[in-house]
Each structure stands twice: as structure tokens, then as C-alpha cells.
C-alpha positions in Angstrom: 19.8 -5.2 10.4 20.3 -2.1 12.7 23.6 -2.1 14.7 24.6 0.0 17.6 28.2 0.9 18.5 26.9 2.8 21.5 23.6 2.8 23.4 21.5 5.8 22.5 19.5 8.0 24.9 15.8 7.4 25.4 14.0 8.7 22.4 17.0 8.5 20.1 16.7 5.8 17.5 20.0 6.5 15.8 18.4 7.7 12.6 16.4 4.5 11.8 13.9 5.3 9.1 10.3 4.2 8.5 9.3 4.1 4.8 6.2 3.2 2.8 4.1 4.1 -0.2 1.2 6.5 0.2 -2.0 6.9 -1.8 -2.1 10.3 -3.5 -5.2 12.5 -3.4 -5.9 16.2 -3.6 -7.5 15.9 -0.1 -4.3 14.5 1.4 -2.1 16.9 -0.5 -4.1 19.8 1.0 -4.1 18.2 4.5 -1.7 20.2 6.7 -2.5 18.7 10.1 0.3 17.8 12.5 2.0 14.4 12.3 4.0 12.8 15.1 4.2 16.1 16.9 5.7 17.8 13.9 4.4 20.9 12.1 3.7 21.2 8.4 6.1 23.6 6.7 5.5 23.7 2.9 4.7 22.1 -0.4 7.8 22.0 -2.7 7.1 21.5 -6.4 10.4 21.0 -8.3 11.7 19.2 -11.3 13.6 19.1 -14.6 12.4 19.6 -18.1 14.2 19.1 -21.4 13.5 20.6 -24.9 14.0 19.0 -28.3 17.6 20.5 -28.5 18.6 18.7 -25.3 18.7 21.8 -23.1 17.7 21.3 -19.4 15.6 23.5 -17.2 15.4 22.9 -13.5 12.9 24.8 -11.4 11.4 25.0 -7.9 8.9 27.0 -6.0 8.2 27.2 -2.3 4.5 27.0 -1.3 4.9 27.9 2.4 2.3 27.0 4.9 0.7 30.0 6.8 2.7 30.6 10.0 5.6 28.4 8.9 9.3 29.3 9.0 10.5 29.8 5.4 14.0 29.0 4.2 15.6 31.2 1.5 14.0 29.4 -1.5 11.1 31.3 -3.1 11.4 30.6 -6.9 14.3 29.0 -8.7 14.9 28.6 -12.4 18.1 27.1 -13.8 18.9 26.6 -17.4 21.7 25.2 -19.6 21.0 28.0 -22.1 22.7 30.6 -19.8 26.2 29.5 -20.7 25.8 26.2 -22.5 28.0 24.5 -20.0 25.9 23.5 -17.0 22.7 24.4 -15.1 23.0 28.0 -14.1 20.6 30.5 -12.4 18.7 32.1 -15.2 18.3 35.6 -13.8 16.4 36.9 -16.8 13.7 34.4 -16.3 13.7 34.4 -12.5 13.6 38.1 -11.7 10.2 38.9 -13.3 8.4 36.3 -11.2 6.2 36.9 -8.3 8.1 35.5 -5.2 5.0 34.8 -3.1 5.9 33.9 0.5 2.5 32.5 1.5 0.3 31.8 -1.5 -3.4 31.6 -2.0 -4.8 28.0 -1.7 -8.1 26.4 -2.3 -9.8 23.1 -3.3 -11.7 22.4 -6.5 -13.1 18.9 -6.5 -10.1 16.6 -5.8 -7.6 19.2 -6.9 -5.7 21.6 -4.6 -4.7 24.9 -6.1 -2.1 27.5 -5.2 -1.5 30.9 -6.8 0.2 34.2 -6.4 -1.6 37.0 -4.6 -3.8 39.6 -6.3 -1.8 42.8 -6.8 1.5 41.1 -5.9 4.6 42.5 -7.6 5.9 40.2 -10.4 4.3 38.0 -13.0 1.5 35.7 -11.6 1.7 32.0 -11.3 -0.6 29.1 -10.4 -0.3 25.4 -9.7 -2.7 22.5 -9.1 -2.3 18.9 -8.0 -4.6 15.9 -7.4 -4.5 12.2 -7.3 -4.5 12.1 -11.1 -3.2 15.4 -12.5 -0.9 18.4 -12.2 -0.6 21.8 -13.7 1.9 24.6 -13.4 1.8 28.0 -15.1 4.3 30.8 -14.8 2.9 33.7 -16.9 5.3 34.5 -19.7 7.5 31.6 -19.0 6.0 28.1 -18.9 2.7 26.2 -19.0 2.8 22.5 -17.9 0.2 19.7 -17.6 0.7 16.2 -16.5 -0.5 13.0 -14.8 0.5 11.1 -11.6 3.4 8.7 -12.1 3.1 5.6 -9.9 2.3 6.0 -6.2 3.4 8.5 -3.6 6.1 7.9 -1.1 6.6 8.7 2.6 9.3 8.4 5.2 9.7 9.3 8.9 12.8 9.8 10.9 12.2 10.1 14.7 14.6 11.8 17.0 14.9 12.7 20.7 14.3 16.4 20.1 13.7 16.8 16.3 12.2 14.6 13.6 11.2 14.6 9.9 8.1 13.4 8.2 8.5 13.7 4.4 6.0 12.9 1.6 6.4 13.0 -2.2 4.5 12.4 -5.4 5.7 12.6 -9.0 4.0 13.8 -12.2 4.9 13.1 -15.8 4.5 16.5 -17.5 4.8 18.2 -20.9 4.1 21.7 -22.2 5.8 24.8 -23.3 8.7 26.9 -21.9 9.5 30.2 -23.6 7.7 29.0 -26.6 9.6 25.7 -26.9 8.0 22.3 -26.3 9.3 20.6 -23.2 8.7 17.4 -21.2 10.0 16.0 -17.9 9.0 15.1 -14.4 7.8 17.3 -11.5 8.1 16.2 -7.9 5.6 17.7 -5.3 7.1 17.2 -1.9 5.7 18.0 1.6 7.7 18.1 4.8 6.8 18.2 8.5 9.4 19.4 11.0 9.6 20.7 14.6 8.0 24.0 15.2 10.2 26.7 13.7 11.9 24.2 11.4 12.7 24.7 7.7 14.2 22.0 5.4 18.0 22.3 4.9 17.9 25.4 7.1 16.6 25.0 10.7 15.9 22.0 12.9 16.6 19.6 10.0 17.6 16.4 11.9 19.6 15.0 8.9 21.3 18.1 7.5 22.2 19.8 10.8 23.8 16.6 12.1 25.8 16.1 8.9 24.3 12.7 8.4 23.5 12.0 4.8 25.9 11.0 2.0 23.3 10.7 -0.8 19.6 11.7 -1.1 17.8 11.4 -4.4 14.4 11.3 -6.0 14.4 10.0 -9.6 12.1 8.9 -12.4 12.8 7.6 -15.9 10.2 7.2 -18.6 11.6 5.0 -21.4 11.0 5.2 -25.1 9.1 1.9 -24.9 6.6 3.5 -22.5 7.9 1.7 -19.4 9.1 3.6 -16.3 11.0 3.4 -13.0 10.7 5.8 -10.1 12.5 5.8 -6.8 13.5 7.7 -3.7 16.3 6.9 -1.3 18.7 8.2 1.3 22.0 6.8 2.4 23.8 8.1 5.5 25.5 7.4 8.8 24.5 5.3 11.8 21.3 3.6 10.7 20.1 6.3 8.4 18.8 5.0 5.1 15.7 4.0 3.2 14.7 3.2 -0.4 11.4 2.9 -2.1 11.3 1.8 -5.7 8.4 1.1 -8.2 7.9 0.5 -11.9 5.4 0.3 -14.7 5.1 -3.5 -14.1 3.4 -2.9 -10.8 6.3 -3.8 -8.7 6.8 -1.7 -5.5 9.2 -2.4 -2.7 10.7 -0.6 0.3 13.8 -1.3 2.2 16.1 0.2 4.9 18.9 -2.2 3.9 20.8 0.3 1.7 24.6 0.7 1.3 26.6 2.5 -1.4 29.4 4.8 -2.3 29.7 8.4 -3.5 32.8 9.3 -5.7 33.3 13.0 -6.1 35.2 14.7 -8.9 38.7 15.8 -7.9 38.5 19.2 -6.2 34.7 19.4 -6.6 31.6 19.0 -4.5 29.8 17.3 -7.3 29.7 13.6 -8.0 31.7 11.8 -10.7 29.7 8.6 -10.0 27.8 6.8 -7.3 26.0 3.6 -6.7 23.7 2.1 -4.1 23.1 -1.6 -3.1 19.6 -2.6 -1.9 19.1 -5.6 0.3 22.7 -6.7 -0.4 21.9 -7.7 -4.0 20.4 -5.1 -6.3 22.7 -2.3 -7.5 21.7 1.0 -9.0 24.2 3.5 -10.5 24.2 7.2 -11.0 25.1 8.5 -14.5 26.0 12.1 -13.9 25.0 14.6 -16.6 28.0 16.5 -17.9 25.8 19.7 -17.7 24.0 18.7 -14.5 26.1 20.4 -11.8 24.1 23.2 -10.2 27.2 25.3 -9.5 25.5 28.5 -8.4 24.3 26.8 -5.2 27.9 26.3 -4.0 28.6 28.6 -1.0 24.9 29.5 -0.8 21.6 27.7 -0.2 21.0 24.8 0.0 24.3 23.9 1.5 24.5 20.5 -0.3 25.7 20.0 -3.9 22.6 19.8 -6.1 23.0 17.8 -9.2 21.1 16.3 -12.2 21.8 13.0 -14.0 20.1 9.6 -14.2 19.8 6.6 -12.0 19.4 3.1 -13.5 19.6 -0.4 -12.4 23.0 -1.9 -13.4 22.6 -3.8 -16.6 19.4 -2.0 -17.7 19.8 -1.1 -21.4 16.4 0.5 -22.1 16.6 3.9 -23.9 15.3 6.8 -21.9 12.9 9.3 -23.3 12.7 11.8 -20.4 13.7 11.7 -16.8 14.6 13.5 -13.5 17.4 12.7 -11.1 17.7 15.9 -9.1 19.3 15.1 -5.8 22.2 15.9 -3.6 25.5 14.7 -2.1 27.8 16.2 0.5 31.4 15.3 0.3 31.9 16.9 3.7 29.7 14.2 5.2 31.5 11.4 3.6 31.5 8.8 0.9 29.7 5.8 2.4 28.0 4.8 5.6 30.1 5.8 8.6 32.9 6.8 6.3 33.2 10.5 7.2 34.4 13.2 4.8 36.0 16.6 4.8 35.7 19.9 3.1 37.8 20.9 0.1 
């Protein structure tokens, strides 16, 4: 139940969040119309892959909308093969890529396509996404195909001056990367912000107000073929949502979410964390020893990005492949309305 220690101004809802599933289709993925007075900024494909030697590869590409305000992200590729210790920027594989600011885009049936520009410097790339399938090709680096996992998600945070409308869909993928077979999960997110806004960068109602403690999207496909997927945020005032679904057809949303983030001593990265949904269901974060994305520290994004795995406490199923790329910020705090400090 929302509580108020002070009465907010008109139009200020103290970060209460509206959350729901959404039906995925290529038509909707391609739809860039305004929502709630907010402007579409970009599509954000990102995810984590693993090979048969257990190495991780995390990648992201910005598909900026024409006329939008980009943030510094263009193409990112991180790998545990750089130093064998953790996920590091892989410059050898990043630098040859075309860093397209505003890509080509078109529809083919129910699939929306994006690609680098003809004659653009760097190796070409192309992606496609629909209500059923997904492809991602980076010439000379990777070639992925996959299918939609579960249903899409959406949340909306209103504000007196700014707001955020955020949509996501996940795809179970496999393919090749530098000649090695890989599999994993790719998220395709979309975000609407005030005019001139850019996620994590400008007019971001959550980040610029230092409001969130944990924000994660995760999916686990188990060796028995079952799966869980979820998205949640935990923050201050009344900020928080969770949407969870599984292969049994269960899907539920809540804004009753609490939890705690425990950071490693002297580090921005989590040692462990948990969340509690509706006061009764607990999920825990299993940090990957090689999952800290240390090259982001002091740069962009300003939050600590980290890989691992989320599971419901007591779940003993054996995972096959998964993603749990999310973020914490010890400067913002360790729990709802428990503020933090920098190192």
C-alpha cells in the first residue's frame, strides 16, 4: 500500500509505478508514436551469451529513433575472454563495428528490421524482431536467431515534469560468435521519455533523482525445458514494480516489492541481493564471479552493471542458459528509503 510521509505537489505521484504484460508484435515494436506526452527515444537490444567453455559475452546496440537525443551507447561488446577474470570491453571486437547513430528501418510482414547504412564506415550489421522471432548479425562477429520467450512487459512512471514509459520483450537465442556456438537471451527494450531525454543520461526521472536500488531483467531456461522470466525495480518513496512469468503459464504483476542490496566491501558491485514480492515470495541474486562489468565504473552508464542469476529461493532446477544483466547503485542505498553513499 502506498504511503506518504509528505504531501506531494499536483502531478507528483511519488514514483508510483503502473505495470502490466504486453502482447508482442512486429507492428507494435515498430510503432514509435508518443505515449503519455512522452517521446520515443530508441530500441535497445542487449543480452548475454555463453559458449561451451563457459565464457560470457554481453553485448548491446543502440537503435536510436530519428530526431531523438542519443546517450553515449552505440555498440558495446564485453567478454570474459579478454582477461579471464570478468566481463571486460573487448576492443578488438568492438572497434571494427559500424557505430550507426540512426539506422535504416523497415517492415517485412510482421518483422521490423534495422541495419547499418550503405557506405557507412565499419563492418555492417542487421537485426530483426517480430512477435515470434529475432535475428542479430554482426558481420565477422556473430549470427544469432531465436524465438520470443513468454510475453512482453511494460511499466509507466508518471512525474510532475518528467516521466518514463518502458517496454521490453525477450528472445531465447542461439548461433555462432567468432566461430564458436553460443546460446543465451536477448532483451529488446524500448523507452519513451520527455523531449530531449535519453535513458541514464538526460531527463531520466529515476536515475537523475537517485531513486533506484535495484533494477533487473532476467530469464532462466532450465535443462528440463522450463523457464522463468522477470523484470523488477526497487527504489525509494513508492518506486517499485515486478512482473514475473513462467513456462507453466503463470504471470503476475505487483508493486508490493521490498528487498536489500549487499555490496562487496569497497566495491560498487553486489555481493548478494534479494527481493520480496507481496510480502511472501523471495527471490535471490546469485552474482557471477566473472559478472562485474568493471569498465563501466566512472563512465557510462553511471550505475554498476552486473551479470549473475536470479532464482526463487528454494528452486533447485539446473539452469541451461540465462541472462540477469541489471544494475544497482550503492550511492542510492541498500533498501527502500535507506539511502547510501559513495565509496
